[in-house]
C-alpha positions in Angstrom: 152.5 19.8 39.2 150.8 20.2 35.9 149.4 17.1 34.0 150.4 18.6 30.8 152.5 16.3 28.6 155.9 17.4 27.5 156.6 17.2 23.7 158.6 14.2 22.6 162.1 14.6 21.4 162.4 15.7 17.7 164.3 13.3 15.5 166.5 14.4 12.6 164.0 13.0 10.2 161.2 15.0 11.7 163.3 18.2 11.6 164.2 17.6 8.0 160.5 17.0 7.1 159.6 20.2 8.9 162.2 22.1 6.9 160.7 20.7 3.6 157.1 21.7 4.7 158.3 25.2 5.6 160.0 25.5 2.2 156.9 24.3 0.4 154.8 26.8 2.3 157.1 29.7 1.3 157.1 28.5 -2.3 153.3 28.5 -2.4 153.1 31.8 -0.6 155.5 33.4 -3.1 153.5 32.1 -6.0 156.6 31.3 -7.9 155.9 29.2 -11.0 156.9 25.6 -10.6 158.0 23.3 -13.4 155.9 23.6 -16.6 153.5 20.6 -16.5 153.4 20.6 -20.4 157.1 19.6 -20.5 157.5 15.9 -20.4 160.9 14.5 -19.3 161.5 10.7 -19.6 163.8 9.8 -16.7 163.3 6.0 -17.0 166.2 5.5 -19.4 169.5 7.2 -19.5 170.4 9.3 -22.4 172.4 7.4 -25.0 175.5 9.1 -26.3 176.9 7.8 -29.6 180.6 7.5 -29.7 182.1 8.2 -33.1 184.7 5.9 -34.6 188.2 7.3 -34.4 190.1 7.9 -37.7 192.5 5.1 -36.8 189.8 2.5 -36.5 190.3 -0.5 -38.8 188.6 0.1 -42.2 187.4 3.5 -41.1 186.9 4.8 -44.6 185.1 1.7 -45.7 182.8 1.8 -42.7 182.2 5.5 -43.2 181.3 5.0 -46.8 178.8 2.3 -45.7 177.2 4.8 -43.4 178.7 3.4 -40.2 180.2 6.3 -38.1 179.6 5.2 -34.5 180.7 2.3 -32.4 177.1 1.2 -31.8 176.5 0.9 -35.5 179.5 -1.4 -36.3 178.2 -5.0 -37.0 179.2 -7.3 -34.1 179.8 -10.5 -36.1 182.3 -11.4 -38.8 179.6 -12.6 -41.1 177.9 -9.2 -41.0 181.2 -7.4 -41.5 182.3 -9.3 -44.6 178.9 -8.4 -46.2 180.2 -4.8 -46.4 182.0 -4.3 -49.7 185.7 -3.9 -49.2 185.9 -5.8 -45.9 187.3 -9.3 -46.0 187.9 -11.8 -43.2 191.2 -10.4 -42.1 189.8 -6.8 -41.9 186.7 -8.1 -40.1 188.9 -9.8 -37.6 190.8 -6.6 -37.0 187.5 -4.7 -36.5 186.2 -7.3 -34.0 189.5 -7.3 -32.1 189.3 -3.5 -31.8 185.7 -3.7 -30.6 186.6 -6.2 -28.0 189.5 -4.1 -26.8 187.4 -0.9 -26.7 
């Protein structure tokens, strides 16, 4: 009987890592260009998508004239809203209610 050790069983993780290593070797051997190191991508923060105000939003025209075209730009307090020319307390309340409802 031989004193040679038999190989241990291969786990799924080891098999997966072996497949990755083989793929990397093939990639290096083919000399295919990888990602351009000059391109920087910031993956720390998700991309922000601005949602435009719909035409039926309370005081849409007034807000638009004041340069407010997106939900994120709408003032979040009544005091800030009434500072916009043409928006009173009642209209500010409608806007805040609409913001709260989404």
